[in-house]
Each structure stands twice: as structure tokens, then as C-alpha cells.
N, C-alpha and C positions, 0 to 999 in steps of 0.2 A: 207546368203552365203551357198552353198552346203557343207555338212559335209565332202565331199571328193573333194579335189582340183585336177583338171586335171594337172597331173605332166608333161606329155609329150604325144603328139599325134603321134610323129614319133618314130617308133621302127623298128628294122630290124630282120629278121630271117635268120639263115643259113640253107639251105636245099639242098637236092641233087636231080638233075634232072635225075632220073633213074627209074627202074621198081618199081611198087607199093609196092614190098616187102621191099624196103629200107626205114628205118625210116627217117622221115623228120618233121621239124616244118612247119605247114601249113602256107603258105604265107598269110600275113596280119593279123595274129592272135596275134602277140606279142604286148602287150600294157603295159604302166607304169602309175600308179596313186599314188599320195602321199596323205595320210590321214592327219587328223588334228594332229595326234600324230607324224607326220613327217616320219612315216614308208612308204616306197615305195613298192607297190605291183606290181610285174611283172607277167603278165599272158601270157600263150602260149598254143597252142594246138599241141599235138604230134600225127602224123599219122603213121601207120605201126610199132608201137612199139612192144616190148619194145626197149628202147635205154637208153644210159647214157647221162644225160643232164648236160651241163656246160653253163655258161653265162659270157659274157664280157660286161662291161659297159664302154662306150666311151664318152668322152667329147671333143667337137670340133674335132671329128674323131680320137682322141688318147685314147687308152684303159687305164683305171685306173689300177694301179698295184695291184697285189695280196696283197701287204702290206697294201693298203688302203681299201681293201674289205674283207680280211680274218677275220672271226669271226663275220661278220656283214651281212651275207647271210644265209637264212634258207629256208626250204620248199623243194619242189621237184627239187633238184639241187645236182650235184656231186654224183648221184647214179642212179641205174637202175630204170626207170620209165615206166609205162604202157601207152598205147595209151589213149588219152583223153585230157581234159583241166586241166591245173595245175597252181600253183602259186609259185612264189619265193618272199620272203620278204627280203628287203634291208633296213638297218638302217644307212643311211649316217651320221645322226646327232650325232652318237656315236663316230665319229672321229673328233676331234677338227680341223684337217687340212681341213675338208670339211664343217663342220657345219655352219660356219658363212659366207660362200662365195656363194652368189646366182648364180654365173656363173656355178657352178657345176650342179645345178638343171636345169638351162635354156638350157643347151646344151647336157644333158645326153641322151644317146641312149642305149638300151639293145640289145645285140646280143646273141640269144640263139642257142646253137649248140646241135644237136642230133648225138651221136656217136653210130654206130652199135655195138651190143654186141660182134661181132667177130673182132672189131677193136677199142678197148677201149682206153682211154687216157693213158698217159705215167706212171702215178703214181696211185697206188691203196693202200688204207689204211684200214686195218681191225681193228675194235674196239674189243678188246679181253674181254671187260667187258660187252658187250651187244650183244645179239643174233642177227645174220643176219644184222649187221651194217657194211656195206662196202661202202667206198666213193672213188671217183676218181677225179684226178686233172690233168689238162694238163701241169701244171708247179708247181714246188715245192714251189714257192713263194706264192701259194694259201693256203698252209697248215696253219691251225690255229696257229701253233707255228713253229719255225725253225726246220728243219729236224734233227738237232743235239740235240734237247731237249730230256730229259730223258723220256718224254711221249712216244716217238716212240721207246723206248728201254724197256718199261715196260708194259703199258696198250694198246698200239697200235702196229700194225705190218705194216711196210712200204715195199711195193713191187715196183720194178722198171721194166718197160717193156723193154725188150731187142730187138733191131731191127734186128732180125735174119732171117726173112722169105726170102728165096730164095737168100740169100747173101752167097758167098763162103768165108769161113774163114780157115785159117791155124791153126791147133793145133799140139801139139808135139813140139819137139825142133830141131833146126838146128844142123848139125854135129859139128859146132865149139862152141856150148854153153858150158861153163865151168860147170862141174858137170853132164853133160848129161849121161843118161843111154842109151847105144847104141843099135844097131840093134839086137844084139844077147844077150843083157844083160837082167837081171831081176831086175826091170821091165823096159822094153824098152819104148822109147819115140819117136818113129819114126814120123817125121814130115809128115803130110798129110792134105789133104783138106777135109773139110766137108761142107755140106749145110743142114740147117734145113728148113723145108717147112712152119714153123709157127713162129711167134713171141711168146714170153713167158714172164711171170713175174718171178723175182727172188728177194729174200729178200735183202734189203739194208744192213741189219746187220745179223750176226749170231744170231740164236734164243737165247734169254737170259733166265736166271733162272726165272725172273719175268714173262716173256711171257709164258714160259713152264708151270708154276704153275697155270696159269689161266685155263688150260685144263687137266692137269695130275699131279699127285704127283711127286715131284722132286726126281730124282735118288740121290743116295748117292754121295755127292761131297766133296772134300777136303776144298774148299774155297767158302763160301757163299757170295752172293752179287747180288742184283736185276739186275744190268746192266752188270754183268759178263756173258759171254757165258756159256750156259749149257754144262756140260761135262758128261762123263760116260753114254751116251746114246748108245744103241745097235741098229743096223740096223734091226735085226730080231725081237727083243723083244719089246722095247719101241716104236720104230718109225713106223714099218710097220706090225709087226706080222709075222706069218708063211705063208706069201704069197710071191711068188717069181717073180721077174722081170728077163727076159721079159715074161716068160711062163704064168704068171697070169696077165700080163699087170699092170694097175694101181690099181688093186684090193688090198685092205688092210684089216687087221683084225679089228673087231668091236671095240675092246678096245685100238687100237693103237693110237698114237698121231695124225697120219695123218687122221684117220677116225673122231676123235674128232674135229679136225680142220675143216674138211669138213662139219660136222654137225653144227658146230658153225657159219660158214661163208657161208651161202647161197648155200651149195652144191658144191662150187668151188673145183676142183680136185687138192688139194694140195698134193705134194709129194716131194721126193728128186729130184734134178736135175740129168739128165744123165751126164756122164763125159764130153760129148761134150757141153752140155748146160753150165755146170760149167766153163769149160775152156774158152769158148767164152765170158761168162760174166766176168770172171776174167780179161782177157786180155783187153777187151774193145777196140779191134782192135789194140792193142799194140803188136808188134812181139818180143819184148825183153823178157828176163827171168822174169822180174817183171813189173807190170803194170804202174809203174812210169818211165819206160824207162831204169831202171838199168839193165845192161847186164851181170853182174857177181855177183854170190852169195858171193864172197869174198870181195865185196865192202860193208863194214860194214855200212857206213853212208847211202848209197843208199838203202840197204835193210831195215835199221831201219826206214826209212821214211814211209814205208808202212807195216811193219811186226813186230810182236812179235815172236822171236825165242829164242832158248837156249842162243843166244849171248847177248840178252838184257832183258830177263825175266825169272823168276823162277817159275811163276805160271800164271794161266789164268788171263787175264786183262778185264776191262770193254770194251765193244764194242765201236767202233767209235772214238777212240783216235788217230788213225793214219790217214794219208792222203788217201782220197778215190781215186778210179780210175776215168776216165773221164766220166763214166756213173753214178757216185755217189755211188758206192758200197764200203763198208768198210771191212777191215780185210779179204780180199780174200787171202792174204798171211799171214801165221802165226796165232797166238792166239789159235784157235781150229782147229784141222784137221777135214775136213768136209766130211761127208758121201755122196757118189753119188749112183745112182741106180744100176749101172752096176756091173756085176760079173767081176772078174779079170781073165785074161788069158795072159800069157807071150808069147805065140806062135803067129805067124803071118799067118793067113789063106790066101788062095788064093783070088784073086779078086772076083771069083765066090761066095765064101763064104761070102764075104763082101756084095755083091749085095743082098744076102739072109738075110742080117742083122745078120749074125752069130757072128760077133765080132766087137768091136769098133776099134781095131787096124786093119785097113783094108788090109794093104799090106806092104811088106818089099821092094820088088823090082818092083812091079807093079806100074802103074800110073792110076789115075782115081779119081772119086769124090764119096765120101761116103755120102749118103743122109739119114738123120734122124737115125743115128746109135744108137743102143740100147744095145750094148755089147753082149757077148756070152750067149747062153742059158745054157751052162754047162762049168764050169771051169775045164777042163779035162786034163791038162798037169801036169807033175810031179813037177813043180815049185810052184803050188798053194796050196799044202797041203790040199786038200779037195775041195769039190764043192761049198762051201759057202764063199770062200774068195772074198771080194768085193773091190771096188775102193774107196779111200778117197784122197782128194786133199787139197793142200794149206799149208801143214806143220802145226806146232803148236809151242807153247811156249817151249815144251819139246824136240823139234827136231832141228837139225842144219839147217842153212840157205839154204843149197842146196836143202833140201826137200821142202822148201817153194816156189820154182820156179813154175811158172804156168804149165809147162809141166810134172812135177814130178808126178809119179803114186805110191801111197802108197797102200798096199794091206793087210789090217787087216781082220781077220775072222769076218764075219757078226754077229756072236753070242757073240762077245767079245767087250769090251769097256775099255777105260782108262780115266783118268781125262781130257785128251786133246781131247777126241772124242766128237765132236759136229756136228752141221748141220745148214744149212739155207734152207728155203723153196722155192719151185718153183711151178708154176701152169700155165696152158694155158692162153694166152691172148685172151680167148674166153669164155664168161660167159654162164653158164647154164640158 
């Protein structure tokens, strides 16, 4: 008998009927064979690469769940792959739910998908212990461990793609929101519409002490703990260096955390989120003051469901203990106050200034749509106390519940930090 048994003659490929520049799995090239050791080899040929490769395995037309496949697939899968012929290894016999049932083997079909690098899957996971190890998953059930496992709060970094491209979102607060900072207040929260022209990834968790230590020495903190959000990080020093947004764009200093992260992870342009990116991600299309639908910061139970504030915490907490929003993001309210890229300005420029991307707060009495806002180039009004005052969002364990509202704008100096000053990462959903 042949040392390799024909496992399946029928296999399918997902491909795109488009221009030659679009990556695709060559029709008819997907095959599956099972060796005498029962390992299944899935072969495919990618044209017009690179692309991110994922696979579905179907039995009787029904996909096996990620729970049945996770940890049993290896090879050229869940990562960026160059053009050419590649292999994926599947070890179904390692799952007792499949191992003794011949029907799985008899009816199995592999469906290989090529994702363009400018339209990657929903989830990205960076291995902080290994250089240039970045994986992608269309669904969180494919993760080797549940997303709440401490692995993803220490040695891995999980990023979630935000479906923002060409979608109009409202940020800021309505006039009747309790605690709102009004049109002429410092800092104002004028409700307005924004649209981003691209999707982006943002961290599922605030960056923790363990994650930070993989790349840079931990700043002085009052409370040590691997899964506790890192605090005492400064926008200008530790995170980005003496490079200014938006005048220097996404350029960062060589020894900054952001540059170390980029060097570690395939040159992906990690940075802080803009205020618009942060608030869109926080709300997850929820118009209320808090992303669980709580409309009033005075609702102690409602706020406590999603946030650590001075009402229920006296120190920084491990990440991921509260309820996530509908996009699976944790601690967007409370715990650590999170740095954004934008400079702070309390004034409200004209709509003409907004069109020139001069300020994030686009208008007070004008109407219109602000596209890809980047914040002011200079924080030049009397309420900012200097040109380096930045935006931080979400409140913290040391601040009252009203500051944890999605719209609230906190304006610390970018060269300063406190125990509650933390951050979460953001990057384009377009790979280099």
C-alpha cells in the first residue's frame, strides 16, 4: 500500500475574479492527503501574493468550528504568505471528538482563503516573545486559547479590526448627557459626525506591564502585576519620543516604545489612536455615555459593569475583568486613562479650518462631516497651558465616573504622567 493514502480528491479554493493584482488561490490547486501518521497535508498555490491565508475545513458542507481545529493546524496559514505553492498541516487525530469517527475523513473539504494585505481578517495576534510572528484569524474561536486567557495579556497582543472605512459615526456628547462639558466649556464635547476612510486595528486590552516589559524597561509603577495595565507612561518620552503629531505624522523616535514595537512586528505602523479612532472603537456604535448602554454616570451599577473608577477601585486593576463592548474591547472606560495622538484645543475653529484638518473639534454651530480628523497642529489657546497638552480618554481608577464617559476629553501635558496614565495600541488594517 502507498505510504500516503489519498485523503480527499475534492477540495475547493476561495478566489477572486478580478484583476491579476488581486491575490487568489489558483483554481484546482487545493488538495488534501493523509499520511500514515494520520497528519493531513493541505496544499495550495497562491497567485499575486502576498496575502494572508486562512482555511476552513468542512464536513458534509458544514465548517468545523475553531474549537475543533485550534492548535491542530500549522504551516503556511494565519499569516502573510508569498506567492507560490504552500502546505498546511492538520492533525485531526489529536482531538478525540474526531479521531475515531471515519465520517470526518470521508467528507472533509478544505477551503483556503487569500485575504489581500489591505483587507486582512478581523483579528491580529502579535507574539511578543518571537520576532516577526504575527497571526490573523477571521474569528476569535480560532485562537489557540480563549481570548480571556492570560496569554493574551502577557506574551501576546490581540488587535481587533474596527469596521470604520467610509462609515459615518457620531462622536462627542448630546446636549442632554449628564456631566457633559458644553459648547463653551473646557474641555468641550460638541457632538459631531466623523468619517474615517480606512479600517484600523486597536488593542483588545490596554497594554499591560508584562507586554510592555517584552520591549522596554518598565517605568516606575506603584503596583506591580503582569496583567495590570502599565501606568506612568508619557506620550513624549516613553511612547513616541520628541516627534510631534500631526506635523511629523507617524514618525517616532528610535528608542520609543512605538518604534520598538514596529521593529519587533514586521514593520507594522503601531501608534496611539487618534481621538476619533479611540472614541469610535470605545462606543462600538453605541450612542450612550457608556458602551454598555448606560446613559448616566450617576448610575453606579451601570458604570461598574464596564469601568473601574474612583467609585469602585483605589488602584489599577488587571485588564479584562469588566464586560467588553460589542466589538470585544475591554476597559475602554476606566482603569487607565488612555493617551491619544491628538493635541488638545478647547476652541472651535471654523468649518474651513476643519476641512484643512486643523482641529478634531470641527465646528460649534456649523454642520458638515469631518473626514480623518487628526487634531490641531498647535494647541494655541489660553486654556491649554502650553502647546504640548494632549488628549487622553476613558477616565481611570483615580478619576470620577463622569470622566469615564466615551465623549469626555481629558487634557494632560504630554511630557507628564501619573500612575493612571496608560495606553492601547492602534495600527492600520493594511500590512506593509
